[in-house]
N, C-alpha and C positions, 0 to 999 in steps of 0.2 A: 610139608603133607598133602599130598594131593586131594581134593575134593571127594567125598565120598559117594557123591550124588552127581548126575549128570543134569539136573534142573538147573536152567539160569538163575542167578540170584535176583532178586527184586530190586533194582537199584533206584536210588532217590530220583533219577532222569525219567525210569520210566514211570513210577508213581506221580511225578509231576506231569507226565505227557498223559496220564488218566486223568487226572484232575483238571487239567487244560481242555480234553475231549469233553467231560462233563459238562464243565462251564461252557465251553462254545456250544453243545447241543440246547443247554438249558437257554441262551441267549437268542438263539436261532429261534426254539422254538415261542421264546415270548414275543419275540418280534413279528414271527409270522400272526400269532395272536392278536397283537396288537395292531396290525395290518388291516386285519379283519375287523376288527373294530372300529377303526376308523374308515374304513368303508361304509361301514353300516351306519354311520354318523357323517357320511359323505365328505370326510377332511381326506380329500384325496392326497395332498402335496405329505402330508404325513405317513401315510400310508405307503406312499412311493418309498420315502426314506426308509421305512422298517423293512420292504420288501429288499429294495438294494442291499440292506446290511445283512440280512437272511441269505439270500441268494449268493453273494460273495463269501460268506462264511460256509455255505454249504451249497456249492455247484451241484450236487447231486439232486436237489430237489426242483431244479430248473423245470423238468417235465411235468412235476407235478404242479407246480405254482405259474406256469407258464399264461394260462387263459387268465388268472386273476390279475397277472402281473399286467399284462396288454391291457385289460379295462382300466386300470388303475394308473397307468401311462397316457393312457388316449383321455380320460377325464381330467387329470392334472394337466396337461398339455393345453387342453381346451380352455380350461381357467386360466392358467399363464397367457395364451393367446387373446382371451376378452380383455385380460388386466394389462395387455401391451408389454407383457416382460418377455420378449422375442427370446433373446440371449439365454435367460434361464430356461425357455422351452427348447431350445436346440441342444443345450446342454445335458437336458432330461433324456433326449433323444440319443446323445454320444454314449450316456452312461448305459442307457437300455440297449444300445447295440455292441456295447462291450460284453456284455453279459448273454446276448442270444444275437450273436452275427451272421446267423444265416436262418434268423426269424423273417421269412419275406413279409408277413403281415405287418411287422415295425417298418422294417426297411421301406415298403410303400409308402405308409405312412408318413413316414420321414420327408420322402419326396414330395407328398401332396401339401407339407407345410412349407417346403421348399418352392413349390410351384406357385402357392398363393401369396409368397412374399416377394416374388418377382424372379427368385434365382433357379431358372429354366435350365441352365446346362448341368446343374448340381442336380436338380430336380431329376433329369433326363437319366443322370448315372444311377441314380436310387431306383427308380421304376425299372431299367434295365437289369441290375442286380437282382431284384425281387423276380423278373421275368426270368432269368437263367436260374433263380433257386427252386423256382416251379413255374415252368412254362405254362401251366394250364391255368394258372392265377387270373382270374378275369379282371380282378380290378388293377391289376399290374398291366396288364394288357390295354386294357383303355385309356389307362393313364399314360401310357408309353406311347400310344398312337396319339392322344392328344397332344403333348409335349413334343413329340417328333413334327407337328405338325408347324409349331412354335421356331424350333431351332434348325429344320430344314425345310425351309418353305417351299412349296410346290413348285414355282417359278424355275427351282434349281433343277427339276426333271424338264420341264421345258426348254429350258436353255440348252441342257446339254443333247435334248433330242432335237435342236433347232442348228442343222446341219449348215445352212447358208451362213448363219451368224457366227459359228464357229470357224468354218473356214476364211471368213473375210477377217476376223481377227488373227487369225494365223498367217493369212497371206500378209497382212500389214506390220505383223511383227517379223515376219522372215525378212520383210523389205528391209525395215528400220536397223535389224541386226547385221544383215548383208553390206548395208550401208556405212556400218561402222559403229554402231550402238554394242559396244561389247559388253556393258554392265546393265542389269534390268532389274527393277524393284518392281515387285507384284504387289499392290495395293488393294486388301480385301480379295485374298487370292482365293476364298470359298474351298473348291477341290483342287485348286492348284492347277489348273489348265492351261491360263496365260503364260504363268511362269514354266511350264512344260513346254511350251510352246517357243518360249525363247531360248531354252535350253538345247533343245532338238535343231533350232535356226543355227544355233553356232556362238551363243553367246556366252563369253568365259567366266563371268559372273553373273548368278543368278541369284535375289533374294525376293522373300515374299513376307507378308504380315497378314495375320487375322486375328481380328478381335474377340468372334465367338469361339468358344473353348470346344466345342463339338465340332463345328468346323475346321478347327486348328488340328483337331486330334484326327479329323477325317481324313485333313490334306495330308499329315504326316503319311497315314498308312498308303494314300493313294503314291506318294512320292518315293515311299520304301518299295511297295508292287512293282513300279516302273523302274526302279534301278536308279533313282535319282535322289536318294534320300541323305548322300554326301556330296553332291554337285548343288543343290538349292539350299540355302537355307534360310528356313521360315521361323518366325518369332511371333509367339503368342500377345500380341500387341495392336492397339490402335497406331495409325501410323503417325498420327499428331503426337504420339508419345515415344516416337523411335528417335535417337540420339545417334550421331557420329563420335567419336569410334566404337562407343559401346555395342549398338545394335548390328551398323552395319559398318566396315571399316571405312569409306570412303563415298562420295555423291560417284551418284551413276548417272548414265548417259540416257536411259530411259525410262521411263515409269508407264506400265501399262496398268489400266484400272476400268472396272465397270459399277461404280460406285454411284449410280444413277437409278431414279426412281422414275415414276411416269409422270413427273413433275418436274425431271430433269435434275435439279439441286435439291432434292428432298432429302436425300441421304448425306447431304454435306460435302460434294464433290469441290465446290469452290473454296471452303477452308480447308479441305486436304488437299488440293493443289496449290493454294498459297504458301500452306506450310512446306510442301514439296520442294517448290521453287526455292523457298528462303534456306532450306534446312538439309536437303537430301538429294537434289538435283544439281547437275553442271548447269552452269549459267547458259541461257537458249542463244540459239545463233544470233549473231551480231550480223545484219546487214550491210553493215560497213565493212565487215571482214568476211566476205562470202567465201573463202576459201579454209576457212575454220574446220578442222577435221571433225567430224560425227561423234569421235570418241571423247571428245574436249568440250562438248556442248551437250545441252540436254534438250529432249523434246518429250511430249507427252501423247500415248494414245488411249484414249480419243486425243487428236488434234483441236477439237472444235463440234459445236454443234447448232441447230437451227432450229427455233421453234415456231409451231404453226398452230393457228386455233381456229376456231369458227364457233357462229352461234346456232344453237339448236332447240328444237322444241322435241321434247321427251316426258311423254306421261309418268313412265318410271322414275325418272331421277324427281321430276316435280313431288311425285307422292310421298318420296322419303325426306323432301328436304321443306317442305312447306305443307300448310293445312290446305286441302282441297275440298272441304266439309263445312259447313256452317255449324252443323249439329252432330253429337255423337251418341246414338244412343238415347236420342229423347235430352240430352243435355247440350243447351244452346252455348255456343262457344264467344258470344259476343261478351261475355261479360269480362273475359280475360284480356292481354295485349297480343301481340304477336309472338307466336310460338315457332321456333328455328332450330334446325338442326346445329350441330358444332361445326360447322363448316362455313367460313368467310373469309374472305378475300383482305378485308379491311386489317390494317396493321395494330390499330388500338382495340381491339377486341379482348375476352378473357384470354387467359392463357391455355383453357381447353379447349380453345377453336383450332383448327386446322385449316389453311388457306384452301384445299382440294380435298376432293376424295377420289376414288379412282374407278373406272368402269370399263368392261371391255363391248365398247357401243355394238359392235358387231352381234353380241348376245345378250342385248338388253330386251326385254319385252316389249312387243308392241313397235322395235324398232325407233328410229329417230328422223327429224325431218330439218335438212340441212336451209338455216334461214340468211346465212351469209356465204360468200364464196370466203375458202381458205384464206388465210393473210398470215404474214409473216410476223410475229410478236417479237422476236430476239433473234439475233448472231451473238456468238461466244466463242472466243479465240480461246482454247485454254493454255496453250503454247505463249501467250501475252501475259506476264505476270501483272503489268500494269493494269491491264483491263480487267482481271480478275480482282484485284485489288480497288478497282474504281466501281466494280459492278453494284455493289449495294448502295452508292452514294449517287450514281445516276440519277438524272432528272426525271419524273414521270414521264413516260412517254405515250401521248393519246393518239388513239388511231380513230379515224372516220370510216365504219363498215357499211356498206348498202346492202340493204334487205332486199333478197331476193325473191323471196315470197310471204305471203300472210302467213302468220301463226303466232304461237305463244312463246315467249323467249324463258327457257327454261334453265339452261345453261351454255356456258362457255366450255365446249371440248378442247382440248389441248394435248398434242402430241409434237417429236421432234425427230428430225434426223440426225443420227452421231456419226460426224465426219470420222471414221477411223484415222485415214490419211487421205491424199490426193486423190486415190482411185477406189477406196472401199468406203460404203457408206451403210449404214443402217438406219430404217426407216422403223418408229411405231404406229404408225398412221393407221386409223379404223378399218381401211381395205387393204392393210397388207399384213398376210400371213406372217404373224409375227408372235413370239412370247410373251408381248407386251402388251398392259393395258394403257388406257387412256387417261389423263388428269381432268377431272371436271371440277368446275366451277361454277356452283349453283346460284341461281338467282331468285332472291327472295324477295324484291320489292313487288308490290302490288300492281304496279305499273309496268305491265309485262308483255302486252298486246302489240306486236308489230305487222305494221302493213308493208307491202310492195312500194319500194321508191324511200323508205324510211333509211336515216341515216343514225347509226348507232354509234355511240362514243364510248369506246373502251380505254381505259388506263393500263399502262404495262409498267410494272416498277419490280425490283428485286429488293425489297426491303427485309432485313433479317437473313439473306442469305435463301429464300424462298422465292418463287418465280409468283407474282401476284397478278391478276387479271380481274379487273372490276367495271361492269358495266356502270357508267355515271351518268348518260344521258341519251335521250332519243329527239332527233332533229325531225319535226314533221311540218309541212307545209310554211317555213319560214320560223317556226317557234321550236323553243329548245324546252324538252320536258326531263328535268332534273329529276335522276333515280335514285334512292337511297334506300339501299338493300336492306337496313335495320328499323326502319322507320314504318310508321303507321298513315294514313291519309293519303290525299292526292299529290302528284307529284307537284314539283315547284316550277312553274314556267319562267324561263328565263326569256325576257325580251327587251325591246329597247323601246317599246310602250310603257311609260309611268301609270296611265290608267288601266292597262290590263295587268301589270305587277300588282297593283293595290287590289283588282277585285280576286285575284288569285291569291291574295295574304288572307282577305278576308273571309274567302271561301275558305280556306284552310284551318282559319281558325275557328271557324264555325263546326266545321267537321270533327275537329281535334278536342272540342268540348265534348262531342258525343261517345269518342273511343278512350279507352284506357291507354295510357300511357307505357304500362310496364310491359316486358318482353320477358318470355321462358324458352330456356333452350333443353330440349330433348334429344335423345339418341336417335339418329335417321329410322331405326325400327320401331320407337315410340312413336313417331311420328307416321309412319307407315301403317302401324298399328291403329291411331285415330282414324286414319283413311279408310279404312279397311270397314265398309259401311255395311256389308253382308254380313261380316261376323257381329259388330257391335248392334245390331238390328237383331239378329237371331237371339244374341245373349238376351236381350232388353225382352222379346217375347218369352225365352223360357224361364226367365226369373219373374216375371210379371205371372204368368202362368202356377209357378211353385207358390208364390207368394197369395194368391188369391184361394190356392188349395189350403196352405196352412191357415188363412184368413177364417176360413168355412170350417175347419177343425176347432178352431179357437172358439169359434162361436157357439159351437156344439157342445162345449167343455167348460166355457166361462161365461160369465157375464159380460156384456157387452163395455160395462165401466172397468172390466179388472183382465184387459188383453194383457199375456205376457208379451213384451217385446218378441219381434223376430230378430235374431242374431244372426249377421250376415260377415263372414270374414275373408278376404280376399289376399292372398297370400302369393299375388303373380311376382314374378322378377321385374323389377325397374318399374317405371311410371304406368299405373291404369287407373282406370276411372270405374270400373264394374262395383266396386262398394258405393260410389256415388249413386249409381245408377241405379242400384237396388233401394237404397235411402230414399231418392227421387220418386221412386214406384211405391215407396209407403204414404206418401204424401199426394199421390194422384196415379192411380192405374187405368187411367182415361175416362171415357164418358161417362161410366158408369160409378165412379167412385168407390169400387170395392173395398179397397183397403185403407183404413181409417188412418186420420192421423197419427204422426208419431209411434208406429206402430213397428217400422223398421228400424233396428240401429244397425249402422255399416261401420264395419271397421277395417281401414285400410294397412297394408303392411310398408307402405313407401317410406324410406326413410330419409332421403335427401330434403334437406328444408326447402328448396324451391320446390320442388314436388308437392309437398304439403301445402305452402301457400298457394301454389295454383290449383288446387282441389278446393282449398277454402274458398277461393275467388270463386270457382265454379258452382259452388254450392251455394252460395249467396247469390250469384247472380241466376240460379234457379229456382231461388226461393227455397232452399234446404236449410233449415236451423242447423246453426254451426253444433248444437248438440246431438244431432242425428248423424253426424260423421266423427269417427274418432280415429286414431292412429294405434294402432294396436303395440307396436315396439314400444309405445312408452308404458305399456301395462305388461310386459314380460321383462325378468330379470336378466334372462339367457337370450340373447337374439337366434341363437342357434334353435330354440326350441319355442319356435312360433305356434306350432299347435299345438294349443293348450285350450282349457276351457274356459268360456267368456267369464263365468262366475264360478265359484265354488259349487253351486246347486245347480249350474244351467249349464245347457247344450247349444251347439250351432245349428241354424235353422238350415244355412247353407255355408257351402267352404268352396271358393274358387280356388283351383290348383292351377299354376302356369307347367301345362305338360309340355310342350313341343319347344325346342330351341329353335330361335330363328333360323338357325343355319339348317334345320331340317332333320335334325336328331331328337330322340325322346329325352326328356329331361333327365339330369341322372338323379337315381333314388326315387322314381315319380310312385313306382309301386310301394314302398315305403311308407312315403307320404301319405298315399291316398287309403293303404290300410290303419293308420292312425288316425285320419282324418274320419272314418267311417265310424270308429269309436267314440268321436266326439258330437256326433249328430242326433239330435232329435228324433223320434218316431216320426217318419213322414219328410226327415230333413233329405237333402240333395246336396253331392258333390259336382260341379260344374267345372269341366264336362262329365258325364256318366260313362262315357265308352269311346274307346279309340280303335279304329279299324284300318291297319296298316295295309295299304296296295301297292303292288308292284308289276314290273314287267319285263320281259326279256330284249334286251337291245344289243345292237354292235355300235361300238364308239370307239373309233380311234381315237379322238380328244381326249376322252378319260385314260386310255391306257398311256398317252403321251406325257398326260399330267400325273399318272401315278408312279413311274418307275421309267429310267432310263431304257428305252426299247432296243430289240437287237441282240444278235449275237456281235457282232464287228467292234471292235476297240473305237472309242470317240476318239478322232484325229491320230488315231495310233496310239491312244493311251488306256490302258486299262483303270476305268474310273467306275464303272455299272455295279460291280459286284459290293462295293464300298459305298455308294451313294444310295443303293437299293435296299441297305439295311434299315434306312428311313421311312420306305416305302408304307404309304397307311393302305387298309384295304376299303376305305370309305372315303367318298368326296363330298363335300359338304357344300353349301351356299350354291346349288346348281338353280338354274332355271330350265326346267325340262322343256319348257316349251320353244325354246331356242338353241336346245343345246344340238351340237351335230352329230346325230345319230341315225339308225335304222330300227325302227321298231319291229323286233320278231315275234311279238306276241300281242296278243290282246291284255289288258291290265286285269288283272286277279288280285283277290284278297289274299294277303300274305298271313294275317294274323290279328288278335283283335286283342283289347285290354278293357276287362268291364272292372270300373274303377269303384261300383258301387258293391258288387258282389263277389268277393274273391273267390270263391266255392267255383265261379263259372269259369276263370281264367286257366292257362295250362302252360306248361313250359317246352313243349314241342309239338310242332305240328308240320306235316308232309302235305306240300301240293303239287297237284299235276299240272304242267302246263302247255298246252299245245303250240306248237312252232308255227305261225301264221306266214312267215316268210322265209326263206333258206338265207343261211349266212352264219356269221361267227359271234355267239354269244361272250360277251366282254364283261357284260355288267347287268345289274338289277337296279333301276332305278326305283324309288319309293318314296311315297307320299302317304297322307295320313285323311280320313274322314273323322271329322271332330263331331261327335253325337253330343250336344250339350242337353238334350232330353230325347225322349221317345219321339217329339217331331220337330224340332229344330237339329241342323246339324250344318256343319261346313266344311268345305274340302281346304288343304292346305295347297291344292295345285290350283287354284281359283285365280282369277285374273287380276283381282284387287288382294290378294293373299299378301301378308307381310310376312309368312314364312316362305323359306326357299325350301327346296328339295335335295335329296341326297341319295345316292349310287353305293352299292356294293360292287367292287371291282374284283372280278374273279381272277386268281391267281394265274390259270391255265384258261384260256380261251375254249368253249366247246363250238364243234363245226355242228351243226344242225341242218336238217331239210325241211320244207315245208311238209307240213302233217304228222310230224314225228311228236314224240312228249318227253319233255324233260321236268324231270322231279326235285322240286325245290325241298329241302329239309330245314327249317327254321326252328331255330332255339332261341330263347329268351333267359337271359341268366341276368338277375337285376334288371337293369334300364339297357343290357346291351343286346344286340341281335346278331345272332350267325347264321348264315346260310350255306347250306353245302348244295351244289347245282350236280345233278347225275343225268346224263344221258340214256335211256334206255335201250340198252341192246343186248338183250338178254345175258350171257356171261360175260360179253365185252365190255361192261360198264365203263364210261368215263368219267372220273370222278373230278370235279372242280372245287375246291375249298374255297370260301370267300370266310374272311376274319371276321371277329365283331364290329358291329358297327358301334363306335363310340359318342361320348356328348363329353360336356366340359368338365372340366373340375371344379 
């Protein structure tokens, strides 16, 4: 009998589903409530678990709980990071991105953690994804620009714009292939240009390898765009890890590479070529069998190199690698031993040291003075495997260089000529128009004054596959004065006269009793800061003025015997003596002794043990009791929360912020730190600096264009490369020295923007500035620098001669043609610590607009 009703029956399954839905809803509700309670009690790990459970059970609540979930994720991963639980941290982010795969904030934050852990390739992928999800996301944009500088270094653009270099490589490869080298391996292929040259020249088999994931993927795109993806096999490997037949089927007859740095061997070309000869290349040409076919023998391009050097005087190098002052802001430095940079040519130094640094000599402020004629330091044949293997075991070669003019020995400058083959050569010399910098070996010996006619003894070696040049002695008037780059005291005199040797030894013994024997290593930028006399003295005067004012206020409010301490906090990045300067001023404000003893309590945020030891020695040597200087990080539980009250019911009298990166950019999250610092100041307290004014100007600079992107519309050697490498173009150039930049000023300097760190209501986010053109030309960039106002009277410029800061420049995507007398309107916008500039030439309705992307800072 049919049912009398059309209403569906309630089945057991339906009733079970209802009960399950009710139970699920109850569980979701309780999980969300528990998550909120855990957040209130700052139990972020448990709160995170509750959110995961609730949002997996009820995906429809994602939008509702998004902000709270983000907050919980970030707090919990910060805690995991501080505990060193890195794998757990990344697991949490993976779970979060499964829930919120298109949340640009979470994706960007994951990238920041990856970058800090050193996973730059992976970080770049996350920043790029976040930027695709939200193109106007400022944090992702500045992060991507920062990581782009790491992943695709600026020299890639310079090399691709160096037509002479590219053409010579092409000629050498073409010649080798035409001579019978039919199989080619391009080691460290980069964009793939050398491998494509080999294929275009007619090589039957071409292989390439690239270690960087970013460059590997870029090369794959370039090969596809040029129709060579099927004819060139590229592997994402270091050549040292390549095997036959796993990665390439057989040995090749030609290896092409440019794995060299300014010091020639710094990128490991020796190890790379030794491995290649043993495992990847056909045997070299046997001179006993000159008729061997090139297809049956192996060769390398470049075939070899010659290294040159010379001794130079250069104040810019000197002030970054050794102290040039005896006191810093009133602090005498005689209490400590030698302070030196982490650049040393000695083999038995700390692992953190490097044998050389790099500079472009032609662009150093103040130039350089050549103290010796150029000399040949080394010749190397890359096609001789025995020579390569014996390089590191070569005996130290000592050279005698005649000094051609009086001067101070600051460094040995080194460059090389790369022999691609017998006919094609590339030079990296300081006078050549090259994309290369020169290797600089700083001299740290206190015996550094040379006279015309002296002989400089230089040891040349290749220990641990690094080229090392050490100045060991100076010969003058028949006497040999030994130099010790890491020692204190006078040089040792090597002579055949025993009586003179004894007198020298006694003099050295007496001197060494007066000088401390300890040495400290600081970064070159930190040494330059100590040498920045103008800045340090200006800070001393500004701090002294504040302390006198605070003392006067305390005198009017309290009895002379009950003065509350003046708390000074220095949260500068790296090594800083400002807290110790303040502590010293608390004991001596000059002739009038206006500040009484023990009034100032200085707190330093330095965290490295040797930095703290150095500050303690400076304090002791300058009469500052140990109790007047404390290290703030030992007082806070979370290193990320440095800005806190000095005590429960106390406030800071002064907070010193590190506002400008050495590279020339505003430090990240500066305004947020300043806003918090203001809340922690007592009445009458001060932030140092109190105000920053950004200055800039219009310039025409082909150099900046060459360093920012592959220029022109013509293919590079006939290959389509520019659209792919130019994806990593960044709109800001850092570490510039405008005093030596090859540019044409097109306007006078103008004030672009101002940041008031003491008065947030005075700040603005947008500003328009009209700049009158002073010379006709093409505006390609807007360099900028800072006037740093410590107080109303003391200010310093980051563009001064002794500044430890470099300058930066925004490069316009489309240059503006301007004529003298015209006006250009600059629209400046500040988002967090990123500045964006739009340049508009005012031509009525036919305005020409050029967009400059945000200026970024370090992660």
